[in-house]
N, C-alpha and C positions, 0 to 999 in steps of 0.2 A: 548483533550479539546473537549468543544463542543461549537457549534456555538455565543450561548449569549457570553460564557465565553470568547474567544477568542474578540468578539466584543467590549464589555468592556476592555479589558486591552490592544486593541489597539487604541480606542477612548480616554482613560487616556491617553497615550503615546503621542497623537497627540493635546490634548489638553495641555499638560505639555509643549511639544516645541510654542507650542500659545502664554501660558504665559510667558516662558522664551524670547522669541523672543521677544514681546509687553515690557516684562521691558527693554530687553535691547536697542530696540527699542526707548522708552522712555527716557532712562537713555542716549542714545545718540544725542536725542531730546533736553534734555537739556544742556546738554554739549554743542552742536552748539550754542541754543540760548545765554549762557554765554560768549561761545567765542565771537558770531556778537554782542554782547552791550558791551563787554571790548572791543574789534577792535574801535567800531564807537566813545568810549570816548578817545581812543588815536589817532584816524583820521588813523587807518592804516586796511587794512586786515589783517585779522588773519583766515583764509579759511583754510590754509594750516597746520594750526595748531592745528587744534581742531581734527584731526582725522577723520573717515567712515560717511559719509554723511547716518543719519537715514535709510533711504530712502533703502539704501543695508543691513539692518537688516531686516527691513519688506519684501524686495522681497524673503530675505534669509530663514526666519522663512516660509510664505507660500510656497515656493519651496520645503522644508525636509516636511514640514505635507504633499503636495502634492504626493509625491515619495512616502511616508511610508503608507498614504491612499489609494493609486492607486496600489500597490505592495500587499497590503493588499489583496485589493478587487480581484484582481488579482488572488493570491493563495489560498482565503477564501474557495474556494470549496475542494480543494486537503487536506487544514489542518484541515477542521473540518471534512474530508468523512469519518471519522471512527465511524461517530456516529450511533447507531442499525436505522435502517429508523424505521416509524411508522409503529406499526403492522396491524391496522385496514385498511388501504391503503393496504399493501401486500396482505391481507388476502382477501380483496372486489375483489380486480384486481384475483388474483386465482380464487375466486369464480364465475366470470361471465367470464373466459374462458372456452370458449366451447369445446375446446380439453381436459379439466380435467375430470380428470376419477376419482372417487370416492376408496380409499385403506383401507384397511379391518380394520385398526387401527381407520380410520377418518379422516385423512389428505387427503388437497384436492389437488394431483396432477397431472402434466400433463404427456398425454399419455407416452412420450419419454422421461421422470427423471428418475431417477434408484435410488430407496429406498437404500440407502448406508445398513441400519441396516438387510434389508433381501437378498441384495445383495452385500457384500463385496468384493465379490471376483473383481464381474465387477467393482467396484470403484476402489480398486489396480489396476487392469490391467488398469483403465483408467489413473490412477496418474505414470503411470511406462511411462520408455521412450522407441520407438519403440525398439530398438535392445531386450530392457531385455523383453518387452511382449514379442517377439518373442521368448525367450524362458521359461519365464512360462505356458505362455499359452499349450504348449502341457504335459507341466508337469500336469498342473492340470489335462485336459480329459484323460491323461492316466500316471496316479501314476505308477512310478516302473520306466518308461523309463529309458534305458542307455543313458547313455551319448553321445556316438556315434552314435543311432538313434537321441538324440536330434539335434546331429548337421548335421544329413542330413535331417531334416526337418525345421531343421532354416536357412540353408544355410548360415555357418556363420564357419568359421575358427576352427578349433581343440582349438587356443590358444581362440580365442574371446570367445569359449563356456566354456571352462574352467575358464575364467576369469569373464565373467559375470554369469557362474551359484556360484562360490565362491563371490563375490559381494551379490548375491540374498540370498544367505546361511548364511553370518553376518549379515542383515538386519532380519535375521528368516522367510523370505518366504518359504523357503523349506529346505529341508537337502538331504543328498548323503549318502549312503550305500555303502561302497568296496564289488564289484562283480569282485573277477579275476583280468583284467588288468582294468576295467573299474569301474565307478561307476552306483549303482542305483539312482533315483532323484526321491523324494517324494514332494509334496506341504507341508506347515506346520500346523500342527493339527487346526490351526485356518482356515484355508485356506480349507481341506479334510470337515470339520466339516460342513462347511455351505454348503459346497456342496453338502452334501448328505443330507442337515435340512433346 
């Protein structure tokens, strides 16, 4: 939901609360006036009979409006943060950055930033948890590594290596080929192509 729409919705809600509260306050005020007139004609006080004081309606209406409006202002940035930032501002900030470097396709990128299209391996490795990264990095650098060698390089137990390799295989990041009593492990075709390309 964009900011303008959410501001309009909350503004409309507060306006409706104010209108309803105002109508109830006016009705209570008129009711109080009618009871006061009736009491003066009968020379008795009818104050306890006529209901709540209109001031309570006014205060309740203002309190509810303030709580809704204040609560919205507090969460406004989180609710509307899904908006895409203005393109010109982000591009101008990147182009004025002294550490930015021009990439081959003309995009302005900072020197430490990884282009996921040109280095999908680095992007995949960045997204993985530490234990999975410790298994996948040797597989990428040494395709065909055995599961025993992988256990020695990662310093994980036999069962931890086996479980992590199975998880990565299910997600399509690597595959295994049986060789005797162990497996040879290879990166997926996509990861291997990006390494050679």
